[in-house]
C-alpha distance (Angstrom), angle and dihedral (degrees) to the residues before:
residue distance angle dihedral
M1 . . .
A2 3.79 . .
T3 3.80 90.5 .
K4 3.79 91.8 53.0
E5 3.81 91.8 49.9
K6 3.79 90.0 47.4
E7 3.81 91.0 52.0
E8 3.81 90.6 50.2
V9 3.82 91.3 50.1
D10 3.83 91.0 47.8
A11 3.81 90.7 49.5
A12 3.81 91.1 49.7
R13 3.82 90.6 49.4
R14 3.79 92.2 48.7
C15 3.81 90.2 49.3
F16 3.81 91.0 49.2
L17 3.81 92.5 47.3
R18 3.81 91.9 47.9
R19 3.83 91.1 51.2
A20 3.81 93.0 44.9
T21 3.81 92.2 48.5
T22 3.81 91.7 48.0
T23 3.82 91.2 48.5
V24 3.82 94.1 47.9
G25 3.80 90.5 45.3
G26 3.82 91.0 50.5
I27 3.79 91.9 49.9
G28 3.80 90.7 48.0
L29 3.80 92.1 49.7
A30 3.79 91.4 49.2
A31 3.82 91.6 48.8
A32 3.79 91.8 47.8
S33 3.82 90.6 50.3
I34 3.82 95.5 55.5
P35 3.83 96.4 78.9
F36 3.79 91.4 48.4
I37 3.81 93.9 48.1
S38 3.82 93.9 43.4
Y39 3.81 89.4 50.1
W40 3.81 88.9 66.2
M41 3.81 95.0 44.7
P42 3.82 118.6 88.9
S43 3.79 115.3 -111.0
K44 3.81 120.9 -109.7
D45 3.81 88.6 -110.2
T46 3.79 90.8 54.0
E47 3.79 92.0 48.4
A48 3.80 90.9 48.3
M49 3.80 91.4 51.3
G50 3.79 91.6 68.2
A51 3.76 103.2 23.4
P52 3.80 121.0 100.4
V53 3.80 112.9 -99.7
T54 3.79 130.1 -147.5
V55 3.80 116.9 -136.1
D56 3.80 126.7 -162.5
I57 3.82 109.2 -137.7
S58 3.80 96.9 171.8
T59 3.82 93.5 111.3
L60 3.82 96.4 44.8
Q61 3.80 110.2 121.8
P62 3.84 129.6 -158.4
T63 3.85 112.0 -70.1
Q64 3.82 91.2 8.2
Q65 3.79 123.4 131.5
L66 3.80 124.3 -146.1
T67 3.80 116.9 -164.5
I68 3.80 123.7 -163.2
S69 3.79 131.2 172.0
W70 3.81 119.2 -117.0
R71 3.81 124.8 167.3
G72 3.78 88.4 -9.1
Q73 3.80 92.6 -58.6
P74 3.79 131.6 106.5
I75 3.79 113.3 -109.9
W76 3.79 115.4 -159.0
I77 3.78 123.2 -150.5
I78 3.80 111.8 -173.6
Y79 3.79 130.5 -177.1
R80 3.82 105.0 -140.1
T81 3.79 120.0 -159.6
E82 3.80 125.4 -138.8
D83 3.82 89.0 -102.6
M84 3.80 90.8 53.9
L85 3.80 91.4 50.4
A86 3.81 92.3 46.3
G87 3.80 90.8 63.9
L88 3.82 95.3 56.9
P89 3.85 98.4 81.7
R90 3.82 91.3 49.4
L91 3.82 92.9 64.6
T92 3.82 100.6 57.2
D93 3.82 96.0 109.1
Q94 3.80 92.5 49.1
L95 3.80 97.5 52.7
R96 3.80 130.1 88.9
D97 3.81 95.5 -142.7
P98 3.83 107.3 13.1
N99 3.82 94.6 163.1
S100 3.81 94.4 47.4
D101 3.81 93.5 -119.9
E102 3.81 91.7 157.0
D103 3.81 113.9 84.5
Q104 3.80 97.4 -106.4
Q105 3.80 97.9 121.7
P106 3.81 141.8 36.6
I107 3.80 115.1 -94.5
Y108 3.82 92.5 -103.2
A109 3.83 89.4 60.2
K110 3.80 95.5 49.2
N111 3.79 95.8 108.3
I112 3.78 137.1 97.0
H113 3.80 93.5 -82.7
R114 3.85 93.4 38.7
S115 3.78 93.9 -138.3
I116 3.79 144.4 92.9
K117 3.80 93.9 -117.9
P118 3.82 112.6 31.1
N119 3.79 96.1 -133.3
I120 3.83 97.2 47.8
F121 3.80 114.3 68.9
V122 3.82 120.4 -169.0
A123 3.81 119.8 -172.7
V124 3.78 143.8 151.8
G125 3.81 103.3 -104.4
V126 3.79 96.7 -138.7
C127 3.81 124.3 112.8
T128 3.80 111.9 -119.2
H129 3.82 90.9 -137.8
L130 3.81 105.7 66.5
G131 3.78 103.7 -21.0
C132 3.81 99.4 -94.6
I133 3.81 121.0 149.5
P134 3.83 111.5 -108.1
N135 3.79 121.9 -145.5
Y136 3.78 121.0 -112.7
R137 3.82 105.1 -121.8
P138 3.80 110.5 177.6
D139 3.82 90.7 166.4
I140 3.79 112.5 107.2
A141 3.80 98.3 -139.0
G142 3.76 140.3 53.6
I143 3.83 105.3 49.3
S144 3.81 102.3 70.5
P145 3.84 139.1 -31.9
D146 3.83 91.4 -94.8
W147 3.81 94.6 45.8
L148 3.82 114.7 129.5
G149 3.78 96.1 168.5
G150 3.78 129.3 -77.0
F151 3.79 137.9 116.8
Y152 3.78 125.9 -31.3
C153 3.80 125.4 -167.6
P154 3.83 107.1 -152.4
C155 3.82 92.3 -168.2
H156 3.82 95.9 74.4
G157 3.80 104.7 -6.0
S158 3.81 101.4 -102.4
R159 3.80 114.5 160.8
Y160 3.80 132.2 -159.5
D161 3.79 129.9 -175.8
L162 3.81 124.4 -124.4
A163 3.82 89.6 -82.0
G164 3.80 91.5 53.9
R165 3.82 93.1 -107.2
V166 3.80 113.0 149.4
Y167 3.79 122.2 -121.7
K168 3.79 122.3 -125.1
G169 3.80 119.0 -102.3
V170 3.81 97.5 32.7
P171 3.84 128.5 110.7
A172 3.84 95.5 -110.9
P173 3.82 109.5 94.5
L174 3.81 100.4 -165.0
N175 3.77 143.2 39.3
L176 3.80 117.1 -98.6
K177 3.80 113.1 -81.4
I178 3.80 118.5 -103.7
P179 3.82 111.8 -149.5
R180 3.78 123.2 -141.6
H181 3.77 107.8 -89.8
M182 3.78 142.9 154.9
Y183 3.79 141.6 -170.2
V184 3.78 117.2 -111.0
S185 3.81 89.5 -179.9
D186 3.80 138.4 -14.9
K187 3.80 87.4 -85.3
E188 3.81 103.2 41.5
I189 3.79 135.3 59.7
V190 3.80 126.5 -171.4
I191 3.81 113.5 -144.0
G192 3.80 117.2 -154.4
K193 3.79 99.7 27.7
D194 3.80 135.8 62.1
Q195 3.79 139.8 -158.5
E196 3.81 91.3 -88.9
G197 3.80 89.2 60.1
E198 3.79 91.7 -112.0
E199 3.79 115.9 145.8
E200 3.79 130.3 -160.8
């Protein structure tokens, strides 16, 4: 009788040890696999580089510029006043592409103010000549006699109006690029995606 009980105890121990060893081995295999699996997954920084971003514009004041980074590029968000907008039609004859015929903006931004809402301007802050970063110059004097405020690239002298439209006779060939964007509320803009679900 004692032998039978001993055999049952030994069998139970063997079963327990087999299960414990299998469990520990499985956990070890899973832990060892994590570095290999994570090696093939994109980093959070890489995902963020291309993913649409939401920007809070609730504190943006008239004439102010907000700059964020998206896909390694500066994105400008500027609150234009009525006076700033009033100057846009007066520059038509001085601009290379006043009607935005070149494909530098989504269809919903192909208008005189090149934006969804006239007072909020969203653009990629990179000069279309050699990729320099122009300066935001809302002041209406100091650049040239016809200057009504806009963006000035000190590297090679390219000039853009307050809608990012390039002047004639400067090195930059195209208007500033307008990224896909949309409003999710009066206080938030998504950069990189629009209402149609299209992404950059």
